[in-house]
LUMDREN-112842 format. One record per residue (C-alpha): residue in one letter; y, x, z. Coordinates in steps of 0.001 Angstrom, whole numbers. Layout:
<sites>
<aa = a	north = Y	east = X	up = Z> .
...
</sites>
This chain:
<sites>
<aa = x	north = 11637	east = -23860	up = -12611> .
<aa = x	north = 7931	east = -23207	up = -13235> .
<aa = x	north = 7946	east = -20334	up = -10753> .
<aa = x	north = 9584	east = -22482	up = -8083> .
<aa = x	north = 6929	east = -25183	up = -8523> .
<aa = x	north = 4139	east = -22623	up = -8449> .
<aa = x	north = 5344	east = -20962	up = -5266> .
<aa = x	north = 6011	east = -24249	up = -3523> .
<aa = x	north = 2460	east = -25354	up = -4253> .
<aa = x	north = 975	east = -22119	up = -2977> .
<aa = x	north = 3019	east = -22374	up = 199> .
<aa = x	north = 1301	east = -25615	up = 1122> .
<aa = x	north = -2122	east = -24179	up = 277> .
<aa = x	north = -1591	east = -21094	up = 2423> .
<aa = x	north = -213	east = -23123	up = 5298> .
<aa = x	north = -3242	east = -25399	up = 5342> .
<aa = x	north = -5725	east = -22563	up = 5873> .
<aa = x	north = -6824	east = -21589	up = 9362> .
<aa = x	north = -6046	east = -18240	up = 10952> .
<aa = x	north = -8817	east = -15708	up = 10780> .
<aa = x	north = -10077	east = -13606	up = 13655> .
<aa = x	north = -8417	east = -10182	up = 13896> .
<aa = x	north = -10394	east = -7019	up = 13293> .
<aa = x	north = -9550	east = -3471	up = 14280> .
<aa = x	north = -10632	east = -409	up = 12329> .
<aa = x	north = -10986	east = 2977	up = 13930> .
<aa = x	north = -8826	east = 5811	up = 12640> .
<aa = x	north = -10116	east = 8920	up = 10892> .
<aa = x	north = -9273	east = 12263	up = 12340> .
<aa = x	north = -5941	east = 13365	up = 10956> .
<aa = x	north = -4247	east = 14850	up = 14028> .
<aa = x	north = -1225	east = 12604	up = 14509> .
<aa = x	north = 20	east = 14095	up = 17779> .
<aa = x	north = 3769	east = 13684	up = 17987> .
<aa = x	north = 3798	east = 10927	up = 15360> .
<aa = x	north = 1689	east = 8614	up = 17524> .
<aa = x	north = 4107	east = 9079	up = 20416> .
<aa = x	north = 7139	east = 8330	up = 18242> .
<aa = x	north = 5507	east = 5237	up = 16761> .
<aa = x	north = 4389	east = 3843	up = 20101> .
<aa = x	north = 7533	east = 4703	up = 22045> .
<aa = x	north = 10906	east = 4796	up = 20264> .
<aa = x	north = 12175	east = 8399	up = 20425> .
<aa = x	north = 15072	east = 9377	up = 22651> .
<aa = x	north = 15434	east = 13057	up = 21733> .
<aa = x	north = 16872	east = 12852	up = 18206> .
<aa = x	north = 20195	east = 14101	up = 16883> .
<aa = x	north = 22462	east = 11926	up = 14688> .
<aa = x	north = 22606	east = 13257	up = 11129> .
<aa = x	north = 24698	east = 10672	up = 9289> .
<aa = x	north = 23756	east = 8166	up = 6590> .
<aa = x	north = 23838	east = 10549	up = 3629> .
<aa = x	north = 21550	east = 13104	up = 5233> .
<aa = x	north = 19266	east = 10395	up = 6612> .
<aa = x	north = 18932	east = 8887	up = 3135> .
<aa = x	north = 18057	east = 12298	up = 1719> .
<aa = x	north = 15421	east = 12889	up = 4402> .
<aa = x	north = 13886	east = 9466	up = 3808> .
<aa = x	north = 13814	east = 10024	up = 37> .
<aa = x	north = 12116	east = 13377	up = 580> .
<aa = x	north = 9431	east = 11802	up = 2794> .
<aa = x	north = 8843	east = 9067	up = 217> .
<aa = x	north = 8500	east = 11674	up = -2529> .
<aa = x	north = 5894	east = 13537	up = -488> .
<aa = x	north = 3984	east = 10288	up = 42> .
<aa = x	north = 4100	east = 9633	up = -3711> .
<aa = x	north = 2546	east = 13061	up = -4196> .
<aa = x	north = -393	east = 11891	up = -2076> .
<aa = x	north = 270	east = 14451	up = 658> .
<aa = x	north = -402	east = 12182	up = 3622> .
<aa = x	north = -747	east = 14936	up = 6203> .
<aa = x	north = 2670	east = 16327	up = 5218> .
<aa = x	north = 4235	east = 12870	up = 5572> .
<aa = x	north = 2698	east = 12561	up = 9036> .
<aa = x	north = 4289	east = 15884	up = 9948> .
<aa = x	north = 7765	east = 14836	up = 8709> .
<aa = x	north = 7944	east = 11319	up = 10113> .
<aa = x	north = 8507	east = 12188	up = 13812> .
<aa = x	north = 11685	east = 14099	up = 13030> .
<aa = x	north = 12829	east = 11474	up = 10543> .
<aa = x	north = 12337	east = 8580	up = 12959> .
<aa = x	north = 13946	east = 10481	up = 15840> .
<aa = x	north = 16990	east = 11233	up = 13687> .
<aa = x	north = 17140	east = 7646	up = 12431> .
<aa = x	north = 17153	east = 6263	up = 15981> .
<aa = x	north = 19831	east = 8696	up = 17096> .
<aa = x	north = 21946	east = 7933	up = 14035> .
<aa = x	north = 21558	east = 4203	up = 14707> .
<aa = x	north = 22698	east = 4624	up = 18322> .
<aa = x	north = 25766	east = 6577	up = 17201> .
<aa = x	north = 26703	east = 4161	up = 14385> .
<aa = x	north = 29353	east = 1459	up = 14537> .
<aa = x	north = 30188	east = -1535	up = 12366> .
<aa = x	north = 28771	east = -1467	up = 8842> .
<aa = x	north = 27201	east = 1898	up = 9527> .
<aa = x	north = 24854	east = 338	up = 12082> .
<aa = x	north = 23525	east = -2158	up = 9549> .
<aa = x	north = 23020	east = 513	up = 6914> .
<aa = x	north = 21140	east = 2656	up = 9416> .
<aa = x	north = 18926	east = -290	up = 10344> .
<aa = x	north = 17979	east = -621	up = 6666> .
<aa = x	north = 17014	east = 3063	up = 6499> .
<aa = x	north = 15087	east = 2767	up = 9749> .
<aa = x	north = 13215	east = -209	up = 8313> .
<aa = x	north = 12297	east = 1812	up = 5231> .
<aa = x	north = 11056	east = 4640	up = 7443> .
<aa = x	north = 8874	east = 2227	up = 9410> .
<aa = x	north = 7568	east = 697	up = 6177> .
<aa = x	north = 6610	east = 4172	up = 4994> .
<aa = x	north = 4929	east = 4855	up = 8335> .
<aa = x	north = 2982	east = 1603	up = 8038> .
<aa = x	north = 1811	east = 2441	up = 4525> .
<aa = x	north = 686	east = 5841	up = 5804> .
<aa = x	north = -1243	east = 4261	up = 8666> .
<aa = x	north = -2966	east = 1937	up = 6184> .
<aa = x	north = -4017	east = 4973	up = 4146> .
<aa = x	north = -5391	east = 6619	up = 7287> .
<aa = x	north = -7238	east = 3465	up = 8391> .
<aa = x	north = -5236	east = 3181	up = 11610> .
<aa = x	north = -4633	east = -562	up = 11568> .
<aa = x	north = -3281	east = -698	up = 15110> .
<aa = x	north = -383	east = 1629	up = 14336> .
<aa = x	north = 42	east = -2	up = 10925> .
<aa = x	north = 586	east = -3306	up = 12746> .
<aa = x	north = 3141	east = -1782	up = 15131> .
<aa = x	north = 5123	east = -47	up = 12420> .
<aa = x	north = 5102	east = -3041	up = 10056> .
<aa = x	north = 6413	east = -5290	up = 12829> .
<aa = x	north = 9243	east = -2860	up = 13539> .
<aa = x	north = 10007	east = -2570	up = 9824> .
<aa = x	north = 10550	east = -6332	up = 9634> .
<aa = x	north = 12754	east = -6480	up = 12736> .
<aa = x	north = 14987	east = -3596	up = 11688> .
<aa = x	north = 15251	east = -4934	up = 8117> .
<aa = x	north = 16643	east = -8224	up = 9405> .
<aa = x	north = 18984	east = -6381	up = 11750> .
<aa = x	north = 20309	east = -4571	up = 8689> .
<aa = x	north = 20769	east = -7848	up = 6767> .
<aa = x	north = 19501	east = -6416	up = 3470> .
<aa = x	north = 17507	east = -8739	up = 1190> .
<aa = x	north = 15519	east = -6000	up = -547> .
<aa = x	north = 14666	east = -4235	up = 2706> .
<aa = x	north = 13518	east = -7551	up = 4140> .
<aa = x	north = 11311	east = -8263	up = 1134> .
<aa = x	north = 9778	east = -4799	up = 1250> .
<aa = x	north = 9135	east = -4952	up = 4991> .
<aa = x	north = 7599	east = -8427	up = 4814> .
<aa = x	north = 5297	east = -7290	up = 2003> .
<aa = x	north = 4094	east = -4398	up = 4176> .
<aa = x	north = 3673	east = -6832	up = 7072> .
<aa = x	north = 1580	east = -9138	up = 4887> .
<aa = x	north = -698	east = -6253	up = 3869> .
<aa = x	north = -1310	east = -5430	up = 7524> .
<aa = x	north = -1958	east = -9082	up = 8336> .
<aa = x	north = -4522	east = -9309	up = 5534> .
<aa = x	north = -6310	east = -6193	up = 6727> .
<aa = x	north = -6406	east = -7613	up = 10264> .
<aa = x	north = -8160	east = -10758	up = 9046> .
<aa = x	north = -5138	east = -13080	up = 8853> .
<aa = x	north = -5254	east = -13530	up = 5092> .
<aa = x	north = -3882	east = -17094	up = 5111> .
<aa = x	north = -866	east = -16013	up = 7159> .
<aa = x	north = -434	east = -12953	up = 4953> .
<aa = x	north = -324	east = -15146	up = 1873> .
<aa = x	north = 2165	east = -17468	up = 3553> .
<aa = x	north = 4453	east = -14525	up = 4344> .
<aa = x	north = 4324	east = -13248	up = 767> .
<aa = x	north = 4906	east = -16609	up = -888> .
<aa = x	north = 7744	east = -17507	up = 1481> .
<aa = x	north = 9384	east = -14149	up = 810> .
<aa = x	north = 9018	east = -14459	up = -2962> .
<aa = x	north = 10451	east = -17976	up = -2864> .
<aa = x	north = 13456	east = -16825	up = -839> .
<aa = x	north = 14012	east = -13947	up = -3278> .
<aa = x	north = 14084	east = -16116	up = -6411> .
<aa = x	north = 17833	east = -16920	up = -6300> .
<aa = x	north = 18548	east = -13175	up = -6209> .
<aa = x	north = 16619	east = -12312	up = -9389> .
<aa = x	north = 19751	east = -12617	up = -11524> .
<aa = x	north = 21036	east = -9530	up = -9699> .
<aa = x	north = 18856	east = -7249	up = -11769> .
<aa = x	north = 15913	east = -4876	up = -11839> .
<aa = x	north = 15584	east = -3974	up = -8125> .
<aa = x	north = 15240	east = -7659	up = -7231> .
<aa = x	north = 12827	east = -8352	up = -10075> .
<aa = x	north = 10760	east = -5332	up = -9013> .
<aa = x	north = 10585	east = -6548	up = -5423> .
<aa = x	north = 9604	east = -10005	up = -6653> .
<aa = x	north = 6907	east = -8626	up = -8945> .
<aa = x	north = 5479	east = -6456	up = -6181> .
<aa = x	north = 5235	east = -9502	up = -3925> .
<aa = x	north = 3426	east = -11470	up = -6632> .
<aa = x	north = 978	east = -8620	up = -7231> .
<aa = x	north = 207	east = -8364	up = -3530> .
<aa = x	north = -248	east = -12142	up = -3356> .
<aa = x	north = -2634	east = -12013	up = -6325> .
<aa = x	north = -4724	east = -9308	up = -4689> .
<aa = x	north = -4746	east = -11224	up = -1388> .
<aa = x	north = -6041	east = -14296	up = -3210> .
<aa = x	north = -8717	east = -12157	up = -4877> .
<aa = x	north = -9824	east = -10774	up = -1515> .
<aa = x	north = -10330	east = -14390	up = -429> .
<aa = x	north = -12320	east = -15113	up = -3573> .
<aa = x	north = -9690	east = -17492	up = -4950> .
<aa = x	north = -9948	east = -16591	up = -8634> .
<aa = x	north = -7636	east = -19278	up = -9963> .
<aa = x	north = -4748	east = -18432	up = -7640> .
<aa = x	north = -5268	east = -14718	up = -8210> .
<aa = x	north = -5203	east = -15218	up = -11986> .
<aa = x	north = -2076	east = -17394	up = -11825> .
<aa = x	north = -163	east = -14998	up = -9605> .
<aa = x	north = -1069	east = -11878	up = -11564> .
<aa = x	north = 90	east = -13698	up = -14692> .
<aa = x	north = 3459	east = -14252	up = -13019> .
<aa = x	north = 3546	east = -10578	up = -12051> .
<aa = x	north = 2855	east = -9595	up = -15662> .
<aa = x	north = 5722	east = -11809	up = -16843> .
<aa = x	north = 8053	east = -10173	up = -14322> .
<aa = x	north = 6971	east = -6650	up = -15290> .
<aa = x	north = 7482	east = -7458	up = -18965> .
<aa = x	north = 10943	east = -8805	up = -18180> .
<aa = x	north = 11815	east = -5558	up = -16405> .
<aa = x	north = 10332	east = -3453	up = -19191> .
<aa = x	north = 12542	east = -5252	up = -21678> .
<aa = x	north = 15752	east = -4372	up = -19837> .
<aa = x	north = 15360	east = -625	up = -20434> .
<aa = x	north = 17374	east = -66	up = -17277> .
<aa = x	north = 16746	east = 2289	up = -14381> .
<aa = x	north = 13154	east = 3303	up = -13703> .
<aa = x	north = 11252	east = 1385	up = -11070> .
<aa = x	north = 7825	east = 1767	up = -9540> .
<aa = x	north = 7021	east = -1806	up = -10553> .
<aa = x	north = 6150	east = -2003	up = -14243> .
<aa = x	north = 3309	east = -3200	up = -16487> .
<aa = x	north = 1127	east = -257	up = -15471> .
<aa = x	north = 1557	east = -1119	up = -11792> .
<aa = x	north = 242	east = -4612	up = -12535> .
<aa = x	north = -2668	east = -3153	up = -14509> .
<aa = x	north = -3640	east = -1101	up = -11452> .
<aa = x	north = -3707	east = -4283	up = -9389> .
<aa = x	north = -5972	east = -5906	up = -11967> .
<aa = x	north = -8580	east = -3196	up = -11393> .
<aa = x	north = -8484	east = -3785	up = -7638> .
<aa = x	north = -8650	east = -7549	up = -8057> .
<aa = x	north = -11694	east = -7428	up = -10345> .
<aa = x	north = -13439	east = -5086	up = -7941> .
<aa = x	north = -12938	east = -7226	up = -4835> .
<aa = x	north = -14033	east = -10294	up = -6793> .
<aa = x	north = -17302	east = -8494	up = -7554> .
<aa = x	north = -16572	east = -8178	up = -11281> .
<aa = x	north = -17341	east = -4463	up = -11394> .
<aa = x	north = -17783	east = -4233	up = -15151> .
<aa = x	north = -14461	east = -6007	up = -15641> .
<aa = x	north = -12822	east = -3571	up = -13207> .
<aa = x	north = -14091	east = -583	up = -15184> .
<aa = x	north = -13007	east = -2126	up = -18479> .
<aa = x	north = -9538	east = -2694	up = -16999> .
<aa = x	north = -9485	east = 929	up = -15862> .
<aa = x	north = -10421	east = 2137	up = -19367> .
<aa = x	north = -7298	east = 484	up = -20738> .
<aa = x	north = -5193	east = 2871	up = -18642> .
<aa = x	north = -4762	east = 6553	up = -19414> .
<aa = x	north = -4705	east = 8062	up = -15900> .
<aa = x	north = -2597	east = 10947	up = -17187> .
<aa = x	north = 166	east = 8394	up = -17814> .
<aa = x	north = 257	east = 7375	up = -14129> .
<aa = x	north = 3289	east = 9331	up = -12906> .
<aa = x	north = 2668	east = 9450	up = -9158> .
<aa = x	north = -288	east = 11483	up = -7872> .
<aa = x	north = -756	east = 8956	up = -5041> .
<aa = x	north = -1088	east = 6111	up = -7543> .
<aa = x	north = -3328	east = 8210	up = -9784> .
<aa = x	north = -5598	east = 9004	up = -6821> .
<aa = x	north = -5773	east = 5312	up = -5907> .
<aa = x	north = -6697	east = 4532	up = -9513> .
<aa = x	north = -9655	east = 6913	up = -9329> .
<aa = x	north = -10577	east = 5660	up = -5858> .
<aa = x	north = -10744	east = 2105	up = -7195> .
<aa = x	north = -12856	east = 3275	up = -10121> .
<aa = x	north = -15181	east = 5098	up = -7706> .
<aa = x	north = -15523	east = 2039	up = -5490> .
<aa = x	north = -16272	east = -185	up = -8483> .
<aa = x	north = -18956	east = 2198	up = -9760> .
<aa = x	north = -20412	east = 2507	up = -6257> .
<aa = x	north = -20675	east = -1241	up = -5803> .
<aa = x	north = -22068	east = -1519	up = -9343> .
<aa = x	north = -24884	east = 890	up = -8468> .
<aa = x	north = -23747	east = 3793	up = -10663> .
<aa = x	north = -23681	east = 6809	up = -8300> .
<aa = x	north = -23097	east = 9589	up = -10841> .
<aa = x	north = -20087	east = 7856	up = -12388> .
<aa = x	north = -18851	east = 7116	up = -8871> .
<aa = x	north = -19007	east = 10790	up = -7891> .
<aa = x	north = -17129	east = 11890	up = -11000> .
<aa = x	north = -14377	east = 9421	up = -10143> .
<aa = x	north = -14239	east = 10752	up = -6575> .
<aa = x	north = -13747	east = 14279	up = -7892> .
<aa = x	north = -10910	east = 13022	up = -10088> .
<aa = x	north = -9317	east = 11320	up = -7070> .
<aa = x	north = -9565	east = 14578	up = -5135> .
<aa = x	north = -7943	east = 16442	up = -8013> .
<aa = x	north = -5014	east = 14005	up = -7945> .
<aa = x	north = -4664	east = 14040	up = -4154> .
<aa = x	north = -7055	east = 15864	up = -1793> .
<aa = x	north = -5756	east = 13765	up = 1112> .
<aa = x	north = -6865	east = 10583	up = -670> .
<aa = x	north = -10523	east = 11550	up = -240> .
<aa = x	north = -10077	east = 13479	up = 2976> .
<aa = x	north = -8609	east = 10714	up = 5131> .
<aa = x	north = -9518	east = 7405	up = 3438> .
<aa = x	north = -12347	east = 5802	up = 5401> .
<aa = x	north = -13852	east = 3800	up = 2484> .
<aa = x	north = -14043	east = 6965	up = 385> .
<aa = x	north = -15823	east = 8850	up = 3150> .
<aa = x	north = -18295	east = 5997	up = 3569> .
<aa = x	north = -19019	east = 5987	up = -159> .
<aa = x	north = -19586	east = 9746	up = -102> .
<aa = x	north = -21921	east = 9439	up = 2879> .
<aa = x	north = -23845	east = 6796	up = 936> .
<aa = x	north = -24100	east = 9040	up = -2139> .
<aa = x	north = -25753	east = 11737	up = -39> .
<aa = x	north = -28678	east = 9354	up = 503> .
<aa = x	north = -29014	east = 8275	up = -3128> .
<aa = x	north = -32108	east = 9337	up = -5099> .
<aa = x	north = -29684	east = 10765	up = -7682> .
<aa = x	north = -27986	east = 13023	up = -5092> .
<aa = x	north = -29919	east = 16031	up = -6363> .
<aa = x	north = -28475	east = 15695	up = -9861> .
<aa = x	north = -24861	east = 15532	up = -8706> .
<aa = x	north = -23785	east = 19196	up = -8494> .
<aa = x	north = -21138	east = 19784	up = -5848> .
<aa = x	north = -21825	east = 16616	up = -3861> .
<aa = x	north = -22759	east = 18439	up = -667> .
<aa = x	north = -19669	east = 20641	up = -863> .
<aa = x	north = -17481	east = 17613	up = -1589> .
<aa = x	north = -18941	east = 15804	up = 1423> .
<aa = x	north = -18149	east = 18776	up = 3661> .
<aa = x	north = -14591	east = 19043	up = 2331> .
<aa = x	north = -13946	east = 15377	up = 3026> .
<aa = x	north = -15721	east = 15145	up = 6379> .
<aa = x	north = -18190	east = 12610	up = 4985> .
<aa = x	north = -21160	east = 14388	up = 6525> .
<aa = x	north = -20029	east = 12995	up = 9892> .
<aa = x	north = -19689	east = 9402	up = 8655> .
<aa = x	north = -22564	east = 6930	up = 9165> .
<aa = x	north = -24226	east = 5821	up = 5950> .
<aa = x	north = -23169	east = 2172	up = 5536> .
<aa = x	north = -22671	east = -127	up = 2603> .
<aa = x	north = -19015	east = -1128	up = 2187> .
</sites>
């Protein structure tokens, strides 16, 4: 009952806020080639492969993303999307709905990849398609996942109030399904965590604190079931708490939150790289360049693509090159060359 009241109240708050002006970020130079074409124009040259094989291919692409190998995901997605479209065209009855769900998941993955690469225009396109195909497939979890991705893209484009509205509405609609078990609780907790971070980006400390508390409760509830593993757990919430403290300007708090996590316990290299990236960004904004650089090296160790294609990381590295302490950071110049940061303008982020 408390959760219902909380979400209902936040719905009215989000709805009262005005829309922000959109912003567009330029993409960094990972050659996308065929992937751009497939994302902009639905493919017509695929071959149907059946639901089982399509599920396997999607799981493989997701695993590669979790390893932090963004360039490899970009190389696999054109074939995956082409096959998904062809399989959808050849499907009938229940098979068509199931294929729509898989297609939605593929578009959600593509959108997450575009966010990592800083290509907000393609992230917008793919998130929109993820939502439409999820509803065509009539799957509650796929819809929740796609709408969460859509909200992330909206927030990045400057529509934070609308993003929050999408998340809260989705979480509210999902509440009756929570009795169905861990997958639904995990989706709900992920929505709450994203809502908390969105509130933090807007500087709304109270809402951010309330929502992350709800996410912690949900993660604890899942942890107590001892059922199947899920990517949403107490550690996932702890990672959000680092990001939230950083965007609120509480850099010391962000680092203290990071110290409570053993990065070796973070199972996915992509998540471990994001952990170190957040630590680096907190140290950078806190004015601690040497600690920042050490964190960047740790992020690179977890996932080279995390520092090679993430625009904020390249901007931080470019800034470090101009720090008075640059001369006492061995390997900085080589790191900057490896990541392409020598070509990035030196700007504060």
